[in-house]
N, C-alpha and C positions, 0 to 999 in steps of 0.2 A: 203839526206833523210829528210823528214818531220817527226819530232819526236813528237808523241802524246802519250807517255807512261810515263809521269812525275809522275804519282801516284806510279809507281814502282821504279823509280829513275829519278831525274831531270837530264836532259842532253840538251845542254852542261852546264858546270859550268862557272861562271865568271873567266876570265883569272887570277885574283888575287889569286884564290884558287889553280890553278895549280902552279903558281909561288911560293906561300908559301910552298906548299908540297915539291917541288923540292929544294927550298932553305934549308929546314930542312933536307932533305935526303942528300944533297951534302955537306953542310957547318957545320952542328952541330947535326947530327943524332945520338946522344948518348942516353943512357937510363935515363929517368927522375926519380929522387927520389932514384936512386940506387948508385950513385957515387957523389963525391964532386968536381970533376974537372970542368973546365970552360965549356966544351961542354955539360956535363950533367946539369949543373946549367942553361945554356942558354935554353936547351930544357924544363927544369922544369918551367922556367919563362913563356915561350911561352904557354905551356899547361895550366898553371894557368890563363893566360890571357883569354884563351877560357872559362875556368870555370867562370871567372868573367863576361865575356860577356853574357853567358847563364843565370847567376843569374840576371843580369840586364834586360835581354830580357824577362824573365818570372816573374820578381819581386819576387824572392825567399827571398831576404833580407840577404842571407848568401851564398857565393860561395861554402862553404864546404858541402852544402847539394845538390850539383850537382854531380852526379855519372857518370863517363864515362863507356860506354859499347861498344860492337861491333855492335849492331843493336837494333832496337826497340823491337824485340822479346825477346832478353836477358833482356832488361829493364822490360818488362811486366812479365816475369817469376820471376825476383827478387821481383818486387812489389807484385805480387799475392801470390807467395809461401812464401814470407817472412812475410806476415801478417796473412794468414789464417791457422787455426789449426783445428783439429778434433772437431766437434761440432759447428763450425762456419757456418754462412749462408752468401752467397754472391748473390747479384742481378746483372744481366747483361742483355744484349739485343740480339735480333735476328739479329742485323746488325753488330755484332762483327766479326772481323778477327779471323782466327784460332789461332793466337798468344795470344788471350784472351781466346777463348773457350777451346782449348786443355789443357792449364795449369789448368783451372778450372775443366774440366772433369777428369784430372789426380788426382786432390786433392779429388775428390769424392771417390776414392779408399781408402782414409784414414779417411773418415767420414765427409768431408766438404759437406754441402748441398748447392744447387744452385737453383735459380729461373731465368728463361730466359723470359724477357718481349718481347712480340711480337710488332714489328713495324707495322704501317699501310701499305697498298700496295705501297705507295710512299717511304717507308723506313724511315718514321718519327716516333720518339719516343715521347710519351706523359708522361711528368714527373709525372702526377697524377697516372699513372699505376705503376711507380716505388715506389711512396710513399705508395700505397696500398699493395705492396708486402713486406713491411718491417715487420720483425718478431722480437721477443725479442732477438734472437741470431744473428741478422743481423750485421755483422762486416764490410762489404765492399760493396760498389756499384762500379761497373766497367763498363764504357761506352766508346765507341769511340767518338771523337769529330766530325769527318766527315767520312761518310761511304766511304770505298775504292771501293765499288760496284756502287753506284748510286749518290754519292756526297751529300746525305742528311745530314744536319747539326743538331747535337744534342744540345739542349739548356742546355749547361753544367753549366751555372751560376745558372739556376733554380734548377738543380739537386744538385749542390753543396750546395745551401741553404737548400734543404731538408735533405741532409746528415748531415749538421751542426745542424739542428733542432733536429735530433734524435741521435746525437753523434756517427755517423757512418763515417768511413773513405771513401773517394772518390778518385778513381783512374781514370784518363783520358788517353786514348790512342790517342796521338796527331800525329799519323803517317802521316795523310793527312792534318794537319792544321798548325803544327809548322812552322813558317817562312812566313806564308801567312795570318793567322788570329791571332788577338790579344789574348794572353793568359796571364792573371794575376792570379797567383796561390793564392794570398791572397784575392783579390777581389772575385774570383770565388770559394773560399773555396775548392781548390784542394789539397789533401794531398799527392798524388803520381801522377806524370806526366811522362809518358814514351814518348820518341820521337826519331826518327831516325835522323842521321846527313846528310844522302845522298838524302833526298827528298827536302822539302821546305826550309830547312836551307842551301841548296846549297853546302854542304860538300861532301867528297868522301864516297864511300861505305866502310864498315868496321868501321863506326862510329855511335854512338848513345849515348843516355843519359837518366838519370832518376833523377827527382827531388823527394826528400823525405822530407816531413815536419819533421824538426829535433826534434819535440816533440814525434814522433812515436817510439815505440819500435819494430823494425823490424829486423828479422834475416837475416844474409847473407847466401846465398845458395851455395857460392863458398868460399873455403878457400885456402890460399897459401901465397907466398911471397908478402910482401907489401912494403919492404924497411924500415919499421918502426917496433919497438919492436922485432927485429930479434932474441933476446935471448929467446923469448917465443915460445912454440909450439901451443899456443892458438891464434886464430885470434884476432887481436886488435879491440877494440870498437871505436877507433878514426875514425871519418869521414873525408874524404871519403875512407880512407884505408880499413875500415871494408868491403866495397863492391867492392874494386878494387884490386883483387888479380892478380898477374902477370903483365907483362909489358904492359902498355897502348900503344895504337896505336898512338904514338906521332906525326908523320908526318900527319896522318889523322886528329887528333884533332886540330892541328895547321891549317890545311886547312879548317876545319870546322869553326874555329875562323875567318878566312878570309871571308868565306861565310856569317857569321853573320854580320861582319862589312859592307859587301856589301849591305845587306838588310837594315841595319840601315841608311846607306848613301842614298840609293835609296828611302827609306820610305816604311814601310810594307803596309801602306794604299795604296800607289801607285801600289805596286805589286798586292795586292788583287784586286784593281779596274781593273787593266789590265786583270787579269785572269778571273774575273767575267764577264767583258765585252766580252771577247772572247767566254766564255761559253754561255752567253745569245745570242750572234750573231749566234753561231753554232746551238743552239736549234731552234732559229727562222727560220733559213734557211732550216732545215730538218723536222720540226715537222709536216708539212702538206704534205710531200712527201709520196705518196701511196706506201706501201710496207715496210716502216720503222716503227718500234715500239720503242718508247722511254720509259725509266723507270726513276723513281725518282720524286722529287718535281717539277723540271723544271722551276719554277718561284721563289718562296721564299724558303729560307733555302736550297739553292743549291750551293755547292762548285764546283770547276773547274774539276769535274769528270762527264762524261756522258756515260751511258750505253745504247746500242741499239741492235736491231736485224733486219735483213732483211728477211721478210717473215718467213718461217720455216727452213731456211738454217742454218746449223751448224755454230756457231760463229767462229770456227777455220778456216773454209773454207773462210769466208769473210776476216778474218785477213790475211790469206795467199795471197789472191788476192790483198789486199791493199798493202802488203809488196812487192810482186814480180812484180806486174804490174803497181803500182802507186808510189812505193817507199815511202809509208806512214807506219810508225810504230805505231801499237796499240796493245792492249792485249786482247785475247779472253779467253773464258773458265769460270771457276767458281771463280777465283780471291780469293781463300782461304777463302771464306765466304759462306759456304753451307747453313746456316740458312737464310742468306740474300737472296739467290737465291730462297729458298722455299717461303720466304715472298713475293717476286715480281713475282714468278711463272716461273722461268727460270732454274730450277735445271737440266733439261734434255738438254736444248739448250745452256746454258751458255749465255754470252753476249759479244758483241764487245765493249771494253771500250776505250773511248777517254779521255785523261787527259791532261790538258793544263798547260803550265808553263810560266815563265817570258819572255822567249825568243821566244815564238810563236807569229805569226803575223796574221792579218786579211787575208792577201793573202794566207797563208797556210790553213786557214779555208775554203776559197773559193775553193781551189784546192781539199780539202777533200770532200766538198759538191758535186762538179762535179763528183768526183770518185764514190761516193755512188750512184748518179743518173745513171752513166754508168753501174755500177754493177747490179742495179735493172733492167735496160733495157736488160741485158743479161740473166736474169733468167725468 
């Protein structure tokens, strides 16, 4: 199968990721931070190594402000709900995933106020519009880095500078960028960074993380066993224990560490260049085909995500044909981004999303282009 669904989950993973997961499962799969025997200590050291790798990768300065979660959605919920209280105001955008929009809408029931900045028809956000929306009670700006719908890239460093200027916290959803695009939380003035392990970072599903600036006073939204301060029934304030209740997905986190090492060895700039080159090649090959409508920036500020439609045919039908007749995996529908679809005008039809990864090739792009031409010829 030709796999063009990397925005949902990268596949396949580097072999080292599978090897490290299986090694942890078979040879030392004990509970980290819960016991003092050799196997538990080995697991703890391996988990901490991944924490250190992530800290270096995002330039957090302190590995203890990296929190492990089970996915980016959990990370976003912790970041958004841990910081916002009744009477606060949050600014976000129309290009956000429901993992940002739904927690914010949920908080509106307790008195949190929100402003949603509209992107332009290509899915691009103007930082000037965000600055103009700031109010005296604005506490948080929350934006995606790269749209999972059209691949539009948000200028997070500019927005981070605005947030710093006004003393507002800045949260970035790096679901589509972590592992492919450079993120320096200090340089970019990012206070909270949410990221999945199973996408660009090349780890397994069931892994994710959250960077929190350790100067923030943020609440934990989960409480439970942490392996520390067990004599107290009050959640400890010690980081990362404050935010990591229950047993961490140790084999998954160890596999995530292997994925990060692979990226560091390969060079993130080389990965990004490869994926952007494939994206540009795909766009150039199909942009003038009669019957195909493309969405997004397409030239500048375009990540390795491309959404399209064929005539007025339902996106799910096109995806089904690609899967069953051409063995090409893509994703159709609304992509958990309803406001994004309103922005680009595809709320009823959805889009067929192609998302490219490190292991895709030019030959696969050419096969997909031919398949699209064949499908158009049959309608």
